[in-house]
C-alpha positions as CSV (number, residue, x, y, z in Angstrom):
1,M,118.5,103.0,97.7
2,S,115.2,101.6,97.8
3,G,112.9,100.7,100.9
4,Y,110.0,98.8,101.8
5,V,106.7,99.6,104.0
6,Y,105.3,96.4,105.2
7,I,102.3,95.1,107.3
8,L,102.6,92.0,109.4
9,T,99.6,90.2,111.5
10,N,99.3,87.3,113.8
11,R,96.0,86.1,112.0
12,K,93.3,87.4,109.8
13,N,91.6,90.5,111.1
14,G,94.3,90.2,114.2
15,T,96.7,92.6,115.3
16,V,98.4,94.4,112.7
17,Y,102.2,95.9,112.7
18,V,103.6,98.6,110.1
19,G,107.3,98.6,109.6
20,V,109.9,99.9,107.1
21,T,113.0,98.2,105.8
22,A,115.5,98.4,103.2
23,D,115.7,94.5,103.1
24,L,112.4,93.1,103.2
25,A,113.3,89.4,103.1
26,G,115.7,89.8,105.7
27,R,113.7,91.8,107.9
28,I,110.7,89.6,107.7
29,Y,112.9,86.6,108.5
30,Q,114.0,88.3,111.7
31,H,110.4,88.9,112.8
32,R,109.5,85.2,112.0
33,E,112.5,84.0,114.0
34,G,111.7,86.2,117.0
35,H,115.1,88.4,116.7
36,T,112.9,91.6,116.8
37,P,111.7,92.3,120.5
38,G,109.0,94.7,120.6
39,F,105.6,95.2,119.5
40,A,105.5,92.8,116.4
41,W,107.3,90.1,118.7
42,K,105.1,90.8,121.7
43,Y,101.8,89.9,119.6
44,G,103.1,87.2,117.4
45,C,103.1,89.3,114.2
46,T,104.9,87.0,111.7
47,R,102.7,87.0,108.7
48,L,103.5,89.4,105.8
49,V,100.2,90.4,104.5
50,W,101.2,93.8,102.5
51,Y,104.0,95.6,101.4
52,E,104.9,98.5,99.1
53,E,108.5,99.4,97.4
54,R,109.3,102.9,97.3
55,D,112.5,104.2,95.2
56,L,114.0,105.9,98.3
57,V,114.0,104.8,101.9
58,V,113.1,108.3,103.0
59,D,109.9,108.0,100.8
60,A,109.1,104.5,102.5
61,I,109.8,106.1,106.0
62,Q,107.4,108.8,105.2
63,R,104.8,106.4,103.9
64,E,105.3,104.3,107.1
65,K,104.6,107.4,109.1
66,S,101.4,108.1,107.5
67,L,100.1,104.4,107.7
68,K,100.6,104.4,111.4
69,R,98.3,107.3,111.7
70,W,95.6,105.5,109.7
71,Y,92.5,104.1,111.3
72,R,92.7,100.2,111.7
73,Q,89.9,99.8,109.2
74,W,91.7,101.6,106.4
75,K,94.6,99.4,107.2
76,I,92.3,96.3,106.8
77,E,90.9,97.5,103.5
78,L,94.5,98.4,102.3
79,I,95.6,94.7,102.9
80,E,92.5,93.5,101.4
81,S,92.5,95.6,98.3
82,I,95.5,93.1,97.3
83,N,95.4,90.2,99.7
84,P,91.6,89.5,100.5
85,N,92.5,86.3,102.1
86,W,95.5,87.8,104.3
87,N,97.7,85.0,102.7
88,D,101.3,85.1,104.1
89,L,103.4,86.7,101.3
90,Y,106.8,85.8,102.7
91,A,107.0,82.8,100.3
92,T,106.6,85.2,97.4
93,L,109.7,87.2,98.1
94,A,112.6,86.3,95.6
């Protein structure tokens, strides 16, 4: 079973939230609709700005743990490497 690591934000250069899921579209929908109390909800992180698919959920979980230890600037550089304008990628999910 594959998994996804994702980064949400509330605005460009705003608060960043790193998460992991097996159902990316469903999970982002939950964040957008406010069904997920916690850090992302508290700071209004609903904009999907980066994600990565892994073949195995355990690999996605490990990647999430790694990214959470990264400095903020590294996360910003990761986002901007594929999404320099911090566009919301939710609409691109099939």
